[in-house]
Chimera marker file (.cmm) of the C-alpha trace (Angstrom):
<marker_set name="trace">
<marker id="1" x="-5.549" y="34.850" z="2.343" r="1" g="1" b="0" radius="0.5"/>
<marker id="2" x="-4.900" y="35.099" z="-1.384" r="1" g="1" b="0" radius="0.5"/>
<marker id="3" x="-7.754" y="34.891" z="-3.877" r="1" g="1" b="0" radius="0.5"/>
<marker id="4" x="-7.820" y="31.726" z="-5.929" r="1" g="1" b="0" radius="0.5"/>
<marker id="5" x="-6.795" y="32.299" z="-9.573" r="1" g="1" b="0" radius="0.5"/>
<marker id="6" x="-9.577" y="31.981" z="-12.121" r="1" g="1" b="0" radius="0.5"/>
<marker id="7" x="-9.888" y="29.078" z="-14.549" r="1" g="1" b="0" radius="0.5"/>
<marker id="8" x="-10.054" y="30.465" z="-18.091" r="1" g="1" b="0" radius="0.5"/>
<marker id="9" x="-11.965" y="28.351" z="-20.613" r="1" g="1" b="0" radius="0.5"/>
<marker id="10" x="-10.609" y="27.295" z="-23.985" r="1" g="1" b="0" radius="0.5"/>
<marker id="11" x="-11.103" y="29.756" z="-26.850" r="1" g="1" b="0" radius="0.5"/>
<marker id="12" x="-11.747" y="27.258" z="-29.615" r="1" g="1" b="0" radius="0.5"/>
<marker id="13" x="-15.209" y="27.605" z="-31.090" r="1" g="1" b="0" radius="0.5"/>
<marker id="14" x="-16.241" y="24.000" z="-30.550" r="1" g="1" b="0" radius="0.5"/>
<marker id="15" x="-15.805" y="23.744" z="-26.780" r="1" g="1" b="0" radius="0.5"/>
<marker id="16" x="-14.737" y="20.315" z="-25.714" r="1" g="1" b="0" radius="0.5"/>
<marker id="17" x="-16.879" y="18.422" z="-23.206" r="1" g="1" b="0" radius="0.5"/>
<marker id="18" x="-15.543" y="18.421" z="-19.633" r="1" g="1" b="0" radius="0.5"/>
<marker id="19" x="-14.365" y="14.845" z="-20.062" r="1" g="1" b="0" radius="0.5"/>
<marker id="20" x="-11.951" y="16.033" z="-22.768" r="1" g="1" b="0" radius="0.5"/>
<marker id="21" x="-10.829" y="19.329" z="-21.221" r="1" g="1" b="0" radius="0.5"/>
<marker id="22" x="-7.464" y="19.404" z="-19.499" r="1" g="1" b="0" radius="0.5"/>
<marker id="23" x="-6.420" y="22.127" z="-17.049" r="1" g="1" b="0" radius="0.5"/>
<marker id="24" x="-2.989" y="23.681" z="-17.392" r="1" g="1" b="0" radius="0.5"/>
<marker id="25" x="-1.574" y="25.804" z="-14.556" r="1" g="1" b="0" radius="0.5"/>
<marker id="26" x="0.972" y="28.286" z="-15.884" r="1" g="1" b="0" radius="0.5"/>
<marker id="27" x="3.353" y="30.050" z="-13.519" r="1" g="1" b="0" radius="0.5"/>
<marker id="28" x="5.519" y="32.711" z="-15.091" r="1" g="1" b="0" radius="0.5"/>
<marker id="29" x="5.773" y="36.476" z="-15.546" r="1" g="1" b="0" radius="0.5"/>
<marker id="30" x="2.615" y="38.286" z="-16.643" r="1" g="1" b="0" radius="0.5"/>
<marker id="31" x="4.019" y="38.767" z="-20.150" r="1" g="1" b="0" radius="0.5"/>
<marker id="32" x="4.955" y="35.121" z="-20.644" r="1" g="1" b="0" radius="0.5"/>
<marker id="33" x="1.848" y="33.777" z="-18.919" r="1" g="1" b="0" radius="0.5"/>
<marker id="34" x="-0.383" y="35.589" z="-21.396" r="1" g="1" b="0" radius="0.5"/>
<marker id="35" x="1.253" y="34.049" z="-24.483" r="1" g="1" b="0" radius="0.5"/>
<marker id="36" x="1.403" y="30.596" z="-22.883" r="1" g="1" b="0" radius="0.5"/>
<marker id="37" x="-2.262" y="30.765" z="-21.862" r="1" g="1" b="0" radius="0.5"/>
<marker id="38" x="-3.310" y="31.796" z="-25.371" r="1" g="1" b="0" radius="0.5"/>
<marker id="39" x="-1.444" y="28.869" z="-26.954" r="1" g="1" b="0" radius="0.5"/>
<marker id="40" x="-3.095" y="26.402" z="-24.563" r="1" g="1" b="0" radius="0.5"/>
<marker id="41" x="-6.601" y="27.879" z="-24.829" r="1" g="1" b="0" radius="0.5"/>
<marker id="42" x="-6.397" y="27.869" z="-28.634" r="1" g="1" b="0" radius="0.5"/>
<marker id="43" x="-6.114" y="24.048" z="-28.646" r="1" g="1" b="0" radius="0.5"/>
<marker id="44" x="-8.907" y="23.419" z="-26.166" r="1" g="1" b="0" radius="0.5"/>
<marker id="45" x="-7.280" y="23.484" z="-22.726" r="1" g="1" b="0" radius="0.5"/>
<marker id="46" x="-8.559" y="25.438" z="-19.753" r="1" g="1" b="0" radius="0.5"/>
<marker id="47" x="-5.804" y="27.520" z="-18.168" r="1" g="1" b="0" radius="0.5"/>
<marker id="48" x="-4.952" y="29.076" z="-14.852" r="1" g="1" b="0" radius="0.5"/>
<marker id="49" x="-2.338" y="31.801" z="-14.619" r="1" g="1" b="0" radius="0.5"/>
<marker id="50" x="-0.274" y="32.292" z="-11.484" r="1" g="1" b="0" radius="0.5"/>
<marker id="51" x="2.592" y="34.683" z="-10.869" r="1" g="1" b="0" radius="0.5"/>
<marker id="52" x="3.749" y="33.465" z="-7.447" r="1" g="1" b="0" radius="0.5"/>
<marker id="53" x="4.026" y="30.249" z="-5.490" r="1" g="1" b="0" radius="0.5"/>
<marker id="54" x="1.317" y="31.402" z="-3.088" r="1" g="1" b="0" radius="0.5"/>
<marker id="55" x="-1.017" y="32.223" z="-5.975" r="1" g="1" b="0" radius="0.5"/>
<marker id="56" x="-0.389" y="28.790" z="-7.518" r="1" g="1" b="0" radius="0.5"/>
<marker id="57" x="-1.153" y="27.059" z="-4.216" r="1" g="1" b="0" radius="0.5"/>
<marker id="58" x="-4.243" y="29.231" z="-3.682" r="1" g="1" b="0" radius="0.5"/>
<marker id="59" x="-5.560" y="27.416" z="-6.757" r="1" g="1" b="0" radius="0.5"/>
<marker id="60" x="-4.057" y="23.977" z="-6.119" r="1" g="1" b="0" radius="0.5"/>
<marker id="61" x="-5.195" y="23.804" z="-2.517" r="1" g="1" b="0" radius="0.5"/>
<marker id="62" x="-8.719" y="24.927" z="-3.351" r="1" g="1" b="0" radius="0.5"/>
<marker id="63" x="-11.385" y="22.686" z="-4.823" r="1" g="1" b="0" radius="0.5"/>
<marker id="64" x="-9.588" y="22.590" z="-8.154" r="1" g="1" b="0" radius="0.5"/>
<marker id="65" x="-6.773" y="20.681" z="-9.797" r="1" g="1" b="0" radius="0.5"/>
<marker id="66" x="-4.261" y="20.896" z="-12.617" r="1" g="1" b="0" radius="0.5"/>
<marker id="67" x="-3.462" y="18.161" z="-15.113" r="1" g="1" b="0" radius="0.5"/>
<marker id="68" x="-0.119" y="19.770" z="-15.995" r="1" g="1" b="0" radius="0.5"/>
<marker id="69" x="1.859" y="22.595" z="-14.399" r="1" g="1" b="0" radius="0.5"/>
<marker id="70" x="4.079" y="24.699" z="-16.657" r="1" g="1" b="0" radius="0.5"/>
<marker id="71" x="6.518" y="26.716" z="-14.546" r="1" g="1" b="0" radius="0.5"/>
<marker id="72" x="9.163" y="29.201" z="-15.580" r="1" g="1" b="0" radius="0.5"/>
<marker id="73" x="12.671" y="27.942" z="-14.984" r="1" g="1" b="0" radius="0.5"/>
<marker id="74" x="13.712" y="31.401" z="-13.818" r="1" g="1" b="0" radius="0.5"/>
<marker id="75" x="11.162" y="33.081" z="-11.572" r="1" g="1" b="0" radius="0.5"/>
<marker id="76" x="11.770" y="36.730" z="-10.714" r="1" g="1" b="0" radius="0.5"/>
<marker id="77" x="11.489" y="36.759" z="-6.919" r="1" g="1" b="0" radius="0.5"/>
<marker id="78" x="10.936" y="33.108" z="-6.083" r="1" g="1" b="0" radius="0.5"/>
<marker id="79" x="12.510" y="29.722" z="-6.659" r="1" g="1" b="0" radius="0.5"/>
<marker id="80" x="11.285" y="27.085" z="-9.077" r="1" g="1" b="0" radius="0.5"/>
<marker id="81" x="12.950" y="24.589" z="-6.747" r="1" g="1" b="0" radius="0.5"/>
<marker id="82" x="10.996" y="25.785" z="-3.680" r="1" g="1" b="0" radius="0.5"/>
<marker id="83" x="7.744" y="25.477" z="-5.650" r="1" g="1" b="0" radius="0.5"/>
<marker id="84" x="8.581" y="22.010" z="-6.960" r="1" g="1" b="0" radius="0.5"/>
<marker id="85" x="9.747" y="20.740" z="-3.555" r="1" g="1" b="0" radius="0.5"/>
<marker id="86" x="6.571" y="21.979" z="-1.864" r="1" g="1" b="0" radius="0.5"/>
<marker id="87" x="4.437" y="20.474" z="-4.632" r="1" g="1" b="0" radius="0.5"/>
<marker id="88" x="6.077" y="17.036" z="-4.417" r="1" g="1" b="0" radius="0.5"/>
<marker id="89" x="5.822" y="16.956" z="-0.614" r="1" g="1" b="0" radius="0.5"/>
<marker id="90" x="2.032" y="17.256" z="-0.855" r="1" g="1" b="0" radius="0.5"/>
<marker id="91" x="0.322" y="13.867" z="-1.388" r="1" g="1" b="0" radius="0.5"/>
<marker id="92" x="-2.458" y="15.532" z="-3.410" r="1" g="1" b="0" radius="0.5"/>
<marker id="93" x="-0.008" y="17.026" z="-5.918" r="1" g="1" b="0" radius="0.5"/>
<marker id="94" x="2.958" y="14.657" z="-5.766" r="1" g="1" b="0" radius="0.5"/>
<marker id="95" x="2.085" y="13.060" z="-9.118" r="1" g="1" b="0" radius="0.5"/>
<marker id="96" x="0.926" y="16.157" z="-11.012" r="1" g="1" b="0" radius="0.5"/>
<marker id="97" x="2.890" y="16.431" z="-14.246" r="1" g="1" b="0" radius="0.5"/>
<marker id="98" x="5.384" y="19.308" z="-14.132" r="1" g="1" b="0" radius="0.5"/>
<marker id="99" x="7.115" y="21.059" z="-17.024" r="1" g="1" b="0" radius="0.5"/>
<marker id="100" x="9.985" y="23.438" z="-16.408" r="1" g="1" b="0" radius="0.5"/>
<marker id="101" x="10.105" y="25.991" z="-19.227" r="1" g="1" b="0" radius="0.5"/>
<marker id="102" x="13.103" y="28.184" z="-19.964" r="1" g="1" b="0" radius="0.5"/>
<marker id="103" x="11.307" y="30.672" z="-22.209" r="1" g="1" b="0" radius="0.5"/>
<marker id="104" x="13.645" y="33.395" z="-23.474" r="1" g="1" b="0" radius="0.5"/>
<marker id="105" x="16.111" y="32.494" z="-20.700" r="1" g="1" b="0" radius="0.5"/>
<marker id="106" x="18.582" y="35.284" z="-21.472" r="1" g="1" b="0" radius="0.5"/>
<marker id="107" x="22.357" y="35.013" z="-21.302" r="1" g="1" b="0" radius="0.5"/>
<marker id="108" x="22.649" y="33.890" z="-17.660" r="1" g="1" b="0" radius="0.5"/>
<marker id="109" x="19.759" y="31.427" z="-17.989" r="1" g="1" b="0" radius="0.5"/>
<marker id="110" x="21.336" y="29.875" z="-21.060" r="1" g="1" b="0" radius="0.5"/>
<marker id="111" x="24.568" y="29.314" z="-19.126" r="1" g="1" b="0" radius="0.5"/>
<marker id="112" x="22.810" y="27.536" z="-16.228" r="1" g="1" b="0" radius="0.5"/>
<marker id="113" x="20.118" y="25.621" z="-18.156" r="1" g="1" b="0" radius="0.5"/>
<marker id="114" x="21.859" y="22.253" z="-17.738" r="1" g="1" b="0" radius="0.5"/>
<marker id="115" x="22.204" y="22.578" z="-13.962" r="1" g="1" b="0" radius="0.5"/>
<marker id="116" x="18.645" y="23.935" z="-13.649" r="1" g="1" b="0" radius="0.5"/>
<marker id="117" x="17.360" y="20.938" z="-15.612" r="1" g="1" b="0" radius="0.5"/>
<marker id="118" x="19.301" y="18.451" z="-13.449" r="1" g="1" b="0" radius="0.5"/>
<marker id="119" x="18.183" y="20.028" z="-10.174" r="1" g="1" b="0" radius="0.5"/>
<marker id="120" x="14.579" y="20.142" z="-11.393" r="1" g="1" b="0" radius="0.5"/>
<marker id="121" x="14.705" y="16.472" z="-12.347" r="1" g="1" b="0" radius="0.5"/>
<marker id="122" x="16.060" y="15.527" z="-8.918" r="1" g="1" b="0" radius="0.5"/>
<marker id="123" x="13.170" y="17.425" z="-7.282" r="1" g="1" b="0" radius="0.5"/>
<marker id="124" x="10.564" y="15.734" z="-9.478" r="1" g="1" b="0" radius="0.5"/>
<marker id="125" x="10.105" y="17.799" z="-12.644" r="1" g="1" b="0" radius="0.5"/>
<marker id="126" x="8.927" y="15.608" z="-15.519" r="1" g="1" b="0" radius="0.5"/>
<marker id="127" x="10.489" y="17.592" z="-18.359" r="1" g="1" b="0" radius="0.5"/>
<marker id="128" x="12.684" y="20.638" z="-19.013" r="1" g="1" b="0" radius="0.5"/>
<marker id="129" x="12.078" y="22.600" z="-22.197" r="1" g="1" b="0" radius="0.5"/>
<marker id="130" x="14.514" y="25.250" z="-23.410" r="1" g="1" b="0" radius="0.5"/>
<marker id="131" x="12.698" y="27.693" z="-25.680" r="1" g="1" b="0" radius="0.5"/>
<marker id="132" x="14.869" y="30.737" z="-26.506" r="1" g="1" b="0" radius="0.5"/>
<marker id="133" x="12.058" y="31.950" z="-28.798" r="1" g="1" b="0" radius="0.5"/>
<marker id="134" x="8.409" y="31.120" z="-28.139" r="1" g="1" b="0" radius="0.5"/>
<marker id="135" x="7.150" y="28.208" z="-30.253" r="1" g="1" b="0" radius="0.5"/>
<marker id="136" x="3.450" y="27.496" z="-29.641" r="1" g="1" b="0" radius="0.5"/>
<marker id="137" x="3.250" y="24.183" z="-31.524" r="1" g="1" b="0" radius="0.5"/>
<marker id="138" x="6.335" y="22.869" z="-29.663" r="1" g="1" b="0" radius="0.5"/>
<marker id="139" x="4.848" y="23.918" z="-26.314" r="1" g="1" b="0" radius="0.5"/>
<marker id="140" x="1.570" y="22.145" z="-27.085" r="1" g="1" b="0" radius="0.5"/>
<marker id="141" x="3.373" y="19.016" z="-28.325" r="1" g="1" b="0" radius="0.5"/>
<marker id="142" x="5.403" y="18.848" z="-25.094" r="1" g="1" b="0" radius="0.5"/>
<marker id="143" x="2.325" y="19.410" z="-22.907" r="1" g="1" b="0" radius="0.5"/>
<marker id="144" x="0.449" y="16.704" z="-24.832" r="1" g="1" b="0" radius="0.5"/>
<marker id="145" x="3.158" y="14.184" z="-23.856" r="1" g="1" b="0" radius="0.5"/>
<marker id="146" x="2.428" y="14.916" z="-20.168" r="1" g="1" b="0" radius="0.5"/>
<marker id="147" x="-1.364" y="14.769" z="-20.267" r="1" g="1" b="0" radius="0.5"/>
<marker id="148" x="-3.064" y="11.866" z="-18.514" r="1" g="1" b="0" radius="0.5"/>
<marker id="149" x="-5.427" y="9.620" z="-20.493" r="1" g="1" b="0" radius="0.5"/>
<marker id="150" x="-8.413" y="11.262" z="-18.802" r="1" g="1" b="0" radius="0.5"/>
<marker id="151" x="-8.549" y="14.822" z="-17.435" r="1" g="1" b="0" radius="0.5"/>
<marker id="152" x="-8.324" y="14.783" z="-13.651" r="1" g="1" b="0" radius="0.5"/>
<marker id="153" x="-11.667" y="16.556" z="-13.253" r="1" g="1" b="0" radius="0.5"/>
<marker id="154" x="-13.412" y="13.863" z="-15.310" r="1" g="1" b="0" radius="0.5"/>
<marker id="155" x="-11.529" y="11.079" z="-13.499" r="1" g="1" b="0" radius="0.5"/>
<marker id="156" x="-12.659" y="12.459" z="-10.137" r="1" g="1" b="0" radius="0.5"/>
<marker id="157" x="-16.249" y="12.568" z="-11.436" r="1" g="1" b="0" radius="0.5"/>
<marker id="158" x="-16.032" y="8.957" z="-12.668" r="1" g="1" b="0" radius="0.5"/>
<marker id="159" x="-14.511" y="7.836" z="-9.365" r="1" g="1" b="0" radius="0.5"/>
<marker id="160" x="-17.301" y="9.603" z="-7.455" r="1" g="1" b="0" radius="0.5"/>
<marker id="161" x="-19.984" y="8.036" z="-9.670" r="1" g="1" b="0" radius="0.5"/>
<marker id="162" x="-18.465" y="4.579" z="-9.232" r="1" g="1" b="0" radius="0.5"/>
<marker id="163" x="-18.315" y="5.026" z="-5.454" r="1" g="1" b="0" radius="0.5"/>
<marker id="164" x="-21.941" y="6.248" z="-5.337" r="1" g="1" b="0" radius="0.5"/>
<marker id="165" x="-23.128" y="3.271" z="-7.427" r="1" g="1" b="0" radius="0.5"/>
<marker id="166" x="-21.179" y="0.581" z="-5.562" r="1" g="1" b="0" radius="0.5"/>
<marker id="167" x="-23.065" y="-1.610" z="-3.076" r="1" g="1" b="0" radius="0.5"/>
<marker id="168" x="-22.252" y="-0.780" z="0.523" r="1" g="1" b="0" radius="0.5"/>
<link id1="1" id2="2" r="1" g="1" b="0" radius="0.2"/>
<link id1="2" id2="3" r="1" g="1" b="0" radius="0.2"/>
<link id1="3" id2="4" r="1" g="1" b="0" radius="0.2"/>
<link id1="4" id2="5" r="1" g="1" b="0" radius="0.2"/>
<link id1="5" id2="6" r="1" g="1" b="0" radius="0.2"/>
<link id1="6" id2="7" r="1" g="1" b="0" radius="0.2"/>
<link id1="7" id2="8" r="1" g="1" b="0" radius="0.2"/>
<link id1="8" id2="9" r="1" g="1" b="0" radius="0.2"/>
<link id1="9" id2="10" r="1" g="1" b="0" radius="0.2"/>
<link id1="10" id2="11" r="1" g="1" b="0" radius="0.2"/>
<link id1="11" id2="12" r="1" g="1" b="0" radius="0.2"/>
<link id1="12" id2="13" r="1" g="1" b="0" radius="0.2"/>
<link id1="13" id2="14" r="1" g="1" b="0" radius="0.2"/>
<link id1="14" id2="15" r="1" g="1" b="0" radius="0.2"/>
<link id1="15" id2="16" r="1" g="1" b="0" radius="0.2"/>
<link id1="16" id2="17" r="1" g="1" b="0" radius="0.2"/>
<link id1="17" id2="18" r="1" g="1" b="0" radius="0.2"/>
<link id1="18" id2="19" r="1" g="1" b="0" radius="0.2"/>
<link id1="19" id2="20" r="1" g="1" b="0" radius="0.2"/>
<link id1="20" id2="21" r="1" g="1" b="0" radius="0.2"/>
<link id1="21" id2="22" r="1" g="1" b="0" radius="0.2"/>
<link id1="22" id2="23" r="1" g="1" b="0" radius="0.2"/>
<link id1="23" id2="24" r="1" g="1" b="0" radius="0.2"/>
<link id1="24" id2="25" r="1" g="1" b="0" radius="0.2"/>
<link id1="25" id2="26" r="1" g="1" b="0" radius="0.2"/>
<link id1="26" id2="27" r="1" g="1" b="0" radius="0.2"/>
<link id1="27" id2="28" r="1" g="1" b="0" radius="0.2"/>
<link id1="28" id2="29" r="1" g="1" b="0" radius="0.2"/>
<link id1="29" id2="30" r="1" g="1" b="0" radius="0.2"/>
<link id1="30" id2="31" r="1" g="1" b="0" radius="0.2"/>
<link id1="31" id2="32" r="1" g="1" b="0" radius="0.2"/>
<link id1="32" id2="33" r="1" g="1" b="0" radius="0.2"/>
<link id1="33" id2="34" r="1" g="1" b="0" radius="0.2"/>
<link id1="34" id2="35" r="1" g="1" b="0" radius="0.2"/>
<link id1="35" id2="36" r="1" g="1" b="0" radius="0.2"/>
<link id1="36" id2="37" r="1" g="1" b="0" radius="0.2"/>
<link id1="37" id2="38" r="1" g="1" b="0" radius="0.2"/>
<link id1="38" id2="39" r="1" g="1" b="0" radius="0.2"/>
<link id1="39" id2="40" r="1" g="1" b="0" radius="0.2"/>
<link id1="40" id2="41" r="1" g="1" b="0" radius="0.2"/>
<link id1="41" id2="42" r="1" g="1" b="0" radius="0.2"/>
<link id1="42" id2="43" r="1" g="1" b="0" radius="0.2"/>
<link id1="43" id2="44" r="1" g="1" b="0" radius="0.2"/>
<link id1="44" id2="45" r="1" g="1" b="0" radius="0.2"/>
<link id1="45" id2="46" r="1" g="1" b="0" radius="0.2"/>
<link id1="46" id2="47" r="1" g="1" b="0" radius="0.2"/>
<link id1="47" id2="48" r="1" g="1" b="0" radius="0.2"/>
<link id1="48" id2="49" r="1" g="1" b="0" radius="0.2"/>
<link id1="49" id2="50" r="1" g="1" b="0" radius="0.2"/>
<link id1="50" id2="51" r="1" g="1" b="0" radius="0.2"/>
<link id1="51" id2="52" r="1" g="1" b="0" radius="0.2"/>
<link id1="52" id2="53" r="1" g="1" b="0" radius="0.2"/>
<link id1="53" id2="54" r="1" g="1" b="0" radius="0.2"/>
<link id1="54" id2="55" r="1" g="1" b="0" radius="0.2"/>
<link id1="55" id2="56" r="1" g="1" b="0" radius="0.2"/>
<link id1="56" id2="57" r="1" g="1" b="0" radius="0.2"/>
<link id1="57" id2="58" r="1" g="1" b="0" radius="0.2"/>
<link id1="58" id2="59" r="1" g="1" b="0" radius="0.2"/>
<link id1="59" id2="60" r="1" g="1" b="0" radius="0.2"/>
<link id1="60" id2="61" r="1" g="1" b="0" radius="0.2"/>
<link id1="61" id2="62" r="1" g="1" b="0" radius="0.2"/>
<link id1="62" id2="63" r="1" g="1" b="0" radius="0.2"/>
<link id1="63" id2="64" r="1" g="1" b="0" radius="0.2"/>
<link id1="64" id2="65" r="1" g="1" b="0" radius="0.2"/>
<link id1="65" id2="66" r="1" g="1" b="0" radius="0.2"/>
<link id1="66" id2="67" r="1" g="1" b="0" radius="0.2"/>
<link id1="67" id2="68" r="1" g="1" b="0" radius="0.2"/>
<link id1="68" id2="69" r="1" g="1" b="0" radius="0.2"/>
<link id1="69" id2="70" r="1" g="1" b="0" radius="0.2"/>
<link id1="70" id2="71" r="1" g="1" b="0" radius="0.2"/>
<link id1="71" id2="72" r="1" g="1" b="0" radius="0.2"/>
<link id1="72" id2="73" r="1" g="1" b="0" radius="0.2"/>
<link id1="73" id2="74" r="1" g="1" b="0" radius="0.2"/>
<link id1="74" id2="75" r="1" g="1" b="0" radius="0.2"/>
<link id1="75" id2="76" r="1" g="1" b="0" radius="0.2"/>
<link id1="76" id2="77" r="1" g="1" b="0" radius="0.2"/>
<link id1="77" id2="78" r="1" g="1" b="0" radius="0.2"/>
<link id1="78" id2="79" r="1" g="1" b="0" radius="0.2"/>
<link id1="79" id2="80" r="1" g="1" b="0" radius="0.2"/>
<link id1="80" id2="81" r="1" g="1" b="0" radius="0.2"/>
<link id1="81" id2="82" r="1" g="1" b="0" radius="0.2"/>
<link id1="82" id2="83" r="1" g="1" b="0" radius="0.2"/>
<link id1="83" id2="84" r="1" g="1" b="0" radius="0.2"/>
<link id1="84" id2="85" r="1" g="1" b="0" radius="0.2"/>
<link id1="85" id2="86" r="1" g="1" b="0" radius="0.2"/>
<link id1="86" id2="87" r="1" g="1" b="0" radius="0.2"/>
<link id1="87" id2="88" r="1" g="1" b="0" radius="0.2"/>
<link id1="88" id2="89" r="1" g="1" b="0" radius="0.2"/>
<link id1="89" id2="90" r="1" g="1" b="0" radius="0.2"/>
<link id1="90" id2="91" r="1" g="1" b="0" radius="0.2"/>
<link id1="91" id2="92" r="1" g="1" b="0" radius="0.2"/>
<link id1="92" id2="93" r="1" g="1" b="0" radius="0.2"/>
<link id1="93" id2="94" r="1" g="1" b="0" radius="0.2"/>
<link id1="94" id2="95" r="1" g="1" b="0" radius="0.2"/>
<link id1="95" id2="96" r="1" g="1" b="0" radius="0.2"/>
<link id1="96" id2="97" r="1" g="1" b="0" radius="0.2"/>
<link id1="97" id2="98" r="1" g="1" b="0" radius="0.2"/>
<link id1="98" id2="99" r="1" g="1" b="0" radius="0.2"/>
<link id1="99" id2="100" r="1" g="1" b="0" radius="0.2"/>
<link id1="100" id2="101" r="1" g="1" b="0" radius="0.2"/>
<link id1="101" id2="102" r="1" g="1" b="0" radius="0.2"/>
<link id1="102" id2="103" r="1" g="1" b="0" radius="0.2"/>
<link id1="103" id2="104" r="1" g="1" b="0" radius="0.2"/>
<link id1="104" id2="105" r="1" g="1" b="0" radius="0.2"/>
<link id1="105" id2="106" r="1" g="1" b="0" radius="0.2"/>
<link id1="106" id2="107" r="1" g="1" b="0" radius="0.2"/>
<link id1="107" id2="108" r="1" g="1" b="0" radius="0.2"/>
<link id1="108" id2="109" r="1" g="1" b="0" radius="0.2"/>
<link id1="109" id2="110" r="1" g="1" b="0" radius="0.2"/>
<link id1="110" id2="111" r="1" g="1" b="0" radius="0.2"/>
<link id1="111" id2="112" r="1" g="1" b="0" radius="0.2"/>
<link id1="112" id2="113" r="1" g="1" b="0" radius="0.2"/>
<link id1="113" id2="114" r="1" g="1" b="0" radius="0.2"/>
<link id1="114" id2="115" r="1" g="1" b="0" radius="0.2"/>
<link id1="115" id2="116" r="1" g="1" b="0" radius="0.2"/>
<link id1="116" id2="117" r="1" g="1" b="0" radius="0.2"/>
<link id1="117" id2="118" r="1" g="1" b="0" radius="0.2"/>
<link id1="118" id2="119" r="1" g="1" b="0" radius="0.2"/>
<link id1="119" id2="120" r="1" g="1" b="0" radius="0.2"/>
<link id1="120" id2="121" r="1" g="1" b="0" radius="0.2"/>
<link id1="121" id2="122" r="1" g="1" b="0" radius="0.2"/>
<link id1="122" id2="123" r="1" g="1" b="0" radius="0.2"/>
<link id1="123" id2="124" r="1" g="1" b="0" radius="0.2"/>
<link id1="124" id2="125" r="1" g="1" b="0" radius="0.2"/>
<link id1="125" id2="126" r="1" g="1" b="0" radius="0.2"/>
<link id1="126" id2="127" r="1" g="1" b="0" radius="0.2"/>
<link id1="127" id2="128" r="1" g="1" b="0" radius="0.2"/>
<link id1="128" id2="129" r="1" g="1" b="0" radius="0.2"/>
<link id1="129" id2="130" r="1" g="1" b="0" radius="0.2"/>
<link id1="130" id2="131" r="1" g="1" b="0" radius="0.2"/>
<link id1="131" id2="132" r="1" g="1" b="0" radius="0.2"/>
<link id1="132" id2="133" r="1" g="1" b="0" radius="0.2"/>
<link id1="133" id2="134" r="1" g="1" b="0" radius="0.2"/>
<link id1="134" id2="135" r="1" g="1" b="0" radius="0.2"/>
<link id1="135" id2="136" r="1" g="1" b="0" radius="0.2"/>
<link id1="136" id2="137" r="1" g="1" b="0" radius="0.2"/>
<link id1="137" id2="138" r="1" g="1" b="0" radius="0.2"/>
<link id1="138" id2="139" r="1" g="1" b="0" radius="0.2"/>
<link id1="139" id2="140" r="1" g="1" b="0" radius="0.2"/>
<link id1="140" id2="141" r="1" g="1" b="0" radius="0.2"/>
<link id1="141" id2="142" r="1" g="1" b="0" radius="0.2"/>
<link id1="142" id2="143" r="1" g="1" b="0" radius="0.2"/>
<link id1="143" id2="144" r="1" g="1" b="0" radius="0.2"/>
<link id1="144" id2="145" r="1" g="1" b="0" radius="0.2"/>
<link id1="145" id2="146" r="1" g="1" b="0" radius="0.2"/>
<link id1="146" id2="147" r="1" g="1" b="0" radius="0.2"/>
<link id1="147" id2="148" r="1" g="1" b="0" radius="0.2"/>
<link id1="148" id2="149" r="1" g="1" b="0" radius="0.2"/>
<link id1="149" id2="150" r="1" g="1" b="0" radius="0.2"/>
<link id1="150" id2="151" r="1" g="1" b="0" radius="0.2"/>
<link id1="151" id2="152" r="1" g="1" b="0" radius="0.2"/>
<link id1="152" id2="153" r="1" g="1" b="0" radius="0.2"/>
<link id1="153" id2="154" r="1" g="1" b="0" radius="0.2"/>
<link id1="154" id2="155" r="1" g="1" b="0" radius="0.2"/>
<link id1="155" id2="156" r="1" g="1" b="0" radius="0.2"/>
<link id1="156" id2="157" r="1" g="1" b="0" radius="0.2"/>
<link id1="157" id2="158" r="1" g="1" b="0" radius="0.2"/>
<link id1="158" id2="159" r="1" g="1" b="0" radius="0.2"/>
<link id1="159" id2="160" r="1" g="1" b="0" radius="0.2"/>
<link id1="160" id2="161" r="1" g="1" b="0" radius="0.2"/>
<link id1="161" id2="162" r="1" g="1" b="0" radius="0.2"/>
<link id1="162" id2="163" r="1" g="1" b="0" radius="0.2"/>
<link id1="163" id2="164" r="1" g="1" b="0" radius="0.2"/>
<link id1="164" id2="165" r="1" g="1" b="0" radius="0.2"/>
<link id1="165" id2="166" r="1" g="1" b="0" radius="0.2"/>
<link id1="166" id2="167" r="1" g="1" b="0" radius="0.2"/>
<link id1="167" id2="168" r="1" g="1" b="0" radius="0.2"/>
</marker_set>
């Protein structure tokens, strides 16, 4: 059994309260994951890095959640499409917002971006972003469009409180 990836807290000095902290799961190469995590943590998001489908599901199927998943369009030894299909087949994760990111896609990636985007959309991706050169503000702007009104962790807490306070 794979260890569950660790949730890394935001790096901004004025930590946001839990009700305002979103969790972003990032699945990419180690190199790309590090720069993506830094960009997200710098604006107040908690992040989880995963480098394989099994590692991502070790987190997702634990006691945790993700508000948005950012997944590399071109994974080294696995398929974005397998990950997305498995995610959408699971009732717990079927509505989790999903960004496909073609970060520094290279020559071959650039040639197949359109078909990768279409296939991802058919399988349930919410957005495809082509980013030949990393652009932190663009990444954050695109993630912000996918964020729910309330972080899932806070929503679950509110739902639990409401259930506990309702007359039986």
